C-alpha positions in Angstrom: 1.8 -45.4 -32.3 2.0 -48.0 -29.5 0.9 -50.7 -31.9 4.0 -50.1 -34.1 6.6 -50.3 -31.4 6.5 -54.0 -30.7 6.7 -55.0 -34.4 9.5 -52.5 -34.9 11.4 -54.0 -31.9 10.9 -57.5 -33.4 12.4 -56.2 -36.7 15.3 -54.7 -34.8 15.8 -58.0 -33.0 16.3 -59.7 -36.3 18.5 -57.1 -38.1 20.4 -55.1 -35.6 23.2 -57.5 -34.6 24.0 -58.4 -38.2 24.0 -54.7 -39.0 26.5 -54.1 -36.3 28.8 -56.7 -37.9 28.4 -55.3 -41.4 29.2 -51.9 -40.0 32.3 -53.3 -38.4 33.4 -54.8 -41.7 32.9 -51.4 -43.4 34.9 -49.8 -40.6 37.8 -52.2 -41.1 37.9 -51.1 -44.8 37.9 -47.5 -43.7 40.7 -48.1 -41.2 42.8 -49.8 -43.9 42.3 -46.9 -46.3 43.1 -44.4 -43.6 46.2 -46.2 -42.5 47.6 -46.7 -46.0 47.0 -43.0 -47.0 48.4 -41.7 -43.7 51.5 -43.9 -44.1 52.0 -42.5 -47.6 51.6 -38.9 -46.3 54.0 -39.5 -43.5 56.6 -40.8 -45.9 56.0 -37.9 -48.2 56.4 -35.3 -45.5 59.6 -37.0 -44.3 61.0 -36.6 -47.9 59.9 -33.0 -48.0 61.5 -32.1 -44.7 64.5 -34.3 -45.1 67.9 -32.8 -46.1 68.8 -33.0 -49.7 72.3 -34.2 -50.3 74.4 -32.4 -52.9 77.9 -33.3 -54.0 80.4 -31.2 -55.8 84.0 -31.6 -56.8 86.5 -29.5 -55.0 90.0 -29.0 -56.4 92.6 -30.5 -54.1 96.1 -29.3 -53.5 97.8 -31.0 -56.4 97.2 -30.3 -60.2 94.3 -32.3 -61.7 93.4 -33.7 -58.3 89.8 -33.4 -57.2 87.9 -34.7 -54.2 84.2 -35.0 -53.8 82.6 -33.1 -51.0 79.1 -34.1 -50.0 76.9 -31.5 -48.2 73.5 -31.7 -46.8 71.1 -28.8 -46.8 67.4 -28.3 -46.4 65.9 -27.4 -49.8 62.3 -26.6 -49.4 60.0 -26.9 -52.4 56.9 -24.8 -51.6 54.9 -26.2 -54.6 55.4 -29.7 -53.4 54.4 -28.6 -49.9 51.1 -27.0 -51.2 50.4 -30.2 -53.2 51.0 -32.2 -50.0 48.6 -30.1 -48.0 45.9 -30.4 -50.6 46.3 -34.2 -50.6 46.2 -34.3 -46.8 42.9 -32.3 -46.8 41.4 -34.7 -49.3 42.5 -37.8 -47.4 41.2 -36.3 -44.2 37.7 -36.9 -45.4 38.3 -40.7 -45.3 39.9 -40.4 -41.9 37.0 -38.3 -40.6 34.5 -40.9 -41.9 36.4 -43.6 -40.0 36.2 -41.5 -36.8 32.5 -40.6 -37.2 31.3 -44.2 -37.8 32.9 -45.2 -34.4 30.2 -43.2 -32.7 27.5 -45.4 -34.2 28.5 -48.6 -32.4 27.5 -47.6 -28.8 24.3 -46.0 -30.2 23.4 -49.2 -31.9 24.2 -51.1 -28.7 21.9 -48.8 -26.7 19.2 -49.1 -29.3 19.4 -52.9 -29.1 19.3 -52.8 -25.3 16.1 -50.6 -25.3 14.4 -52.5 -28.1 15.3 -55.9 -26.6 14.0 -55.0 -23.2 10.8 -53.5 -24.6 10.3 -56.7 -26.7 10.9 -58.8 -23.6 8.5 -56.9 -21.4 5.6 -56.4 -23.9 5.2 -59.9 -25.5 1.9 -61.7 -25.4 0.9 -63.5 -22.2 0.9 -67.3 -22.4 3.2 -70.3 -22.6 5.6 -68.6 -24.9 6.0 -65.5 -22.7 9.1 -66.9 -20.8 10.7 -67.9 -24.2 10.0 -64.4 -25.7 11.3 -62.7 -22.6 14.5 -64.7 -22.8 14.9 -63.9 -26.5 14.3 -60.2 -25.8 16.8 -60.0 -23.0 19.4 -62.1 -24.9 19.1 -59.7 -27.9 19.3 -56.6 -25.5 22.5 -57.9 -23.9 24.2 -59.2 -27.1 23.6 -55.9 -29.1 25.0 -54.0 -26.1 28.1 -56.2 -26.0 28.7 -56.1 -29.7 28.3 -52.3 -29.9 30.7 -51.7 -27.0 33.3 -54.2 -28.2 33.5 -52.8 -31.7 33.5 -49.2 -30.3 36.5 -50.1 -28.1 38.4 -51.9 -30.9 37.9 -49.0 -33.4 38.6 -46.4 -30.8 42.0 -48.0 -30.1 42.7 -48.1 -33.8 41.7 -44.4 -34.0 44.1 -43.5 -31.2 46.9 -45.4 -33.0 46.2 -43.4 -36.2 46.2 -40.1 -34.3 49.3 -40.7 -32.2 51.4 -42.4 -34.9 50.5 -40.6 -38.1 48.2 -37.5 -37.7 50.1 -35.8 -34.8 53.4 -36.4 -36.7 52.1 -35.1 -40.0 50.6 -32.0 -38.4 53.7 -31.3 -36.4 55.7 -31.6 -39.6 53.4 -29.2 -41.4 53.9 -26.7 -38.5 57.7 -27.1 -38.8 57.5 -26.6 -42.6 55.4 -23.4 -42.1 57.9 -22.1 -39.5 60.7 -22.6 -42.0 58.7 -20.8 -44.6 58.1 -17.8 -42.3 61.8 -17.8 -41.4 62.8 -17.7 -45.1 60.2 -15.1 -45.8 61.6 -13.0 -42.9 65.2 -13.3 -44.2 64.0 -12.3 -47.7 62.4 -9.2 -46.2 65.5 -8.4 -44.2 64.1 -9.4 -40.8 66.4 -11.3 -38.5 65.2 -14.7 -37.4 64.6 -15.3 -33.7 
């Protein structure tokens, strides 16, 4: 198998760095999809949890005099909440895909490092040895740098999605469930805590 390693490292030297950039482009698309879907879900849960305003006419002191009274109350629609939870689960697949691909960047960087160093150390002896060694080391370092840079960039974007959208949505789902349990307890005659 030793005779296959050097040609394989030569192939990796040619395709790995462009592959890292293609993967970065794919990851930007996944980030955009995740961001737009999470933004829609955040807006939807805000609408579901927001108070609904109702207005009604109240008879004033004089004859044929009415005033409008606006009240706010929380009207929970459990069917809409179930539909929201189903949509959140479906959209979580895209978000998970974005998070999983981030793990590939450092791995590709390490693969490039090992392949480049192997290529640099095992090239044929002769006048081109110094040039081949330089090419191998340059490939090793560039793939490591590209892998780490893209991993850091996308990890920062993942932290942004988690802190700004996902934590908010999951906290809102928890509040919605607490309100459901409270209403269920009142319907069963149990005093809320």
